[in-house]
C-alpha positions in Angstrom: -7.9 0.8 42.7 -4.5 0.2 41.3 -5.0 -3.6 41.2 -3.8 -5.6 38.1 -6.2 -8.3 36.8 -5.8 -10.8 34.0 -8.2 -9.7 31.2 -7.5 -12.6 28.8 -5.0 -15.4 28.2 -4.0 -15.7 24.6 -2.8 -19.3 24.5 -0.8 -20.9 21.7 -1.4 -20.8 18.0 -2.3 -24.0 16.1 0.6 -25.4 14.2 -0.5 -28.4 12.1 2.9 -28.5 10.4 4.6 -29.8 13.6 5.5 -33.5 13.9 3.2 -35.8 15.8 5.1 -35.3 19.0 4.1 -31.6 18.9 6.0 -28.8 20.6 8.0 -30.1 23.6 8.1 -26.5 25.0 4.3 -26.4 24.9 3.7 -29.8 26.6 3.5 -31.7 23.3 0.7 -29.5 21.9 0.7 -28.9 18.2 1.1 -25.2 18.6 3.6 -22.4 18.6 3.9 -19.5 20.9 1.6 -16.6 20.5 3.4 -13.3 21.1 0.9 -10.4 21.5 2.7 -7.3 20.2 0.3 -4.4 21.2 -3.2 -3.6 22.2 -5.3 -0.9 20.4 -8.8 0.2 21.2 -10.9 0.2 18.0 -13.6 2.6 16.9 -16.2 0.1 18.3 -14.7 0.2 21.8 -13.3 -3.3 21.5 -9.6 -4.1 21.9 -7.5 -5.4 19.0 -4.4 -7.5 19.7 -2.0 -8.5 16.8 0.5 -11.3 17.2 4.1 -12.1 16.1 4.2 -15.8 16.2 7.0 -17.7 17.9 9.7 -19.4 15.8 9.9 -20.5 13.0 7.7 -17.5 12.3 5.5 -19.3 9.7 3.9 -17.0 7.0 0.2 -16.7 7.3 -0.2 -17.9 10.9 -0.4 -14.6 12.8 -3.9 -13.5 13.7 -5.4 -10.3 15.0 -7.8 -11.0 17.9 -10.7 -8.7 18.8 -11.7 -8.6 22.5 -15.0 -7.2 23.7 -15.0 -5.4 27.0 -16.4 -8.5 28.7 -13.4 -10.5 27.4 -15.1 -12.4 24.6 -12.5 -13.1 21.9 -13.1 -13.3 18.1 -10.8 -13.6 15.2 -10.7 -10.2 13.6 -8.2 -11.1 10.9 -6.3 -14.3 10.1 -3.8 -15.5 7.5 -1.3 -12.7 8.4 2.4 -12.9 9.2 4.3 -11.3 12.1 1.7 -8.6 12.9 3.3 -5.9 15.1 0.6 -3.2 15.2 -2.9 -2.1 14.2 -4.4 1.3 13.6 -7.8 2.6 12.4 -8.4 5.4 9.9 -11.2 7.9 10.7 -13.7 5.8 8.7 -12.9 2.8 11.0 -10.9 0.9 8.4 -8.2 -1.3 10.0 -4.5 -1.2 8.9 -2.1 -3.9 10.1 1.7 -3.6 10.3 3.5 -6.7 9.2 7.2 -6.8 10.4 8.1 -9.3 7.7 6.1 -11.2 5.1 8.5 -14.2 5.6 11.3 -13.5 8.1 13.4 -16.6 7.4 13.4 -16.0 3.7 14.1 -12.2 4.0 10.6 -11.1 3.2 9.9 -7.3 3.4 7.6 -5.6 5.9 4.2 -4.4 4.8 1.2 -2.4 5.7 -2.1 -4.2 5.0 -5.6 -2.8 4.9 -8.3 -5.1 6.3 -11.6 -4.6 4.5 -15.0 -4.8 6.2 -15.4 -8.2 4.5 -12.0 -9.4 5.8 -10.1 -8.9 2.5 -6.5 -8.0 2.8 -4.8 -5.4 0.6 -1.2 -4.5 0.7 -1.0 -0.7 0.7 2.8 -0.4 1.3 5.4 -3.0 0.7 9.2 -3.2 0.9 9.7 -1.9 4.4 12.5 -3.1 6.7 11.1 -4.4 10.0 8.2 -1.9 10.5 6.9 -2.1 14.0 4.4 0.8 14.7 1.7 2.6 12.9 -0.7 5.5 13.7 -3.0 7.9 11.9 -3.1 11.7 12.3 -6.3 13.7 12.1 -6.0 14.0 8.3 -5.8 10.2 7.8 -2.1 10.2 7.0 -0.6 7.0 8.2 2.7 7.2 10.0 5.0 4.1 10.1 8.2 3.4 12.0 10.5 1.1 10.2 14.1 -0.1 10.2 13.4 -1.1 13.8 16.1 -3.7 13.8 18.8 -1.7 12.1 21.8 0.0 13.5 21.5 3.1 15.8 20.4 6.2 13.9 18.9 4.2 11.0 15.3 4.0 12.2 12.8 6.0 10.1 9.4 7.5 10.5 7.5 7.4 7.2 4.3 9.3 6.4 1.9 7.6 4.0 -0.8 9.8 2.5 -3.5 7.3 1.5 -5.7 7.8 -1.5 -8.7 9.8 -0.4 -7.0 11.4 2.6 -7.3 15.1 3.0 -3.5 15.5 2.4 -3.4 14.0 -1.1 -5.6 12.6 -3.7 -4.8 9.8 -6.0 -2.2 7.2 -5.3 -0.6 6.6 -1.9 2.6 8.6 -1.5 5.4 8.2 1.1 7.6 10.8 2.7 10.4 10.1 5.1 11.1 12.2 8.2 
């Protein structure tokens, strides 16, 4: 019909480190802004929304929410930092793009695999402000990084994960 309707309101993220007065910009609540960075349909038909937290960008506070088609929200992954994207390999495994592991301390960007049991494994580290990921039909993971650099410095990296049809053994990276 062309009408736009609100599907979900994300709200703020709990910030117990704030002083008793809370966040004046959020009506005194002890929370920081939630900044949804993308939406991706998962292999189960649900929608996955990663977040880049508002300042001071505290490590470990960015979740990935999972929304069912009826709008029901669950925490898919927690304890992450500055999550900018999510993609799924052909076997349904989730990979999350972390823009920085600790922005204010100069932490590098990462790609993190989320296991079925919720375990987090860094599969690629040392990236500069990665902000997008996607799989091709051979399970190679493509990553855009250097998103905050000077014009002409952005890169697209291809990561062949162990077990992908392109490579066997250790993960290997190729720049384009």
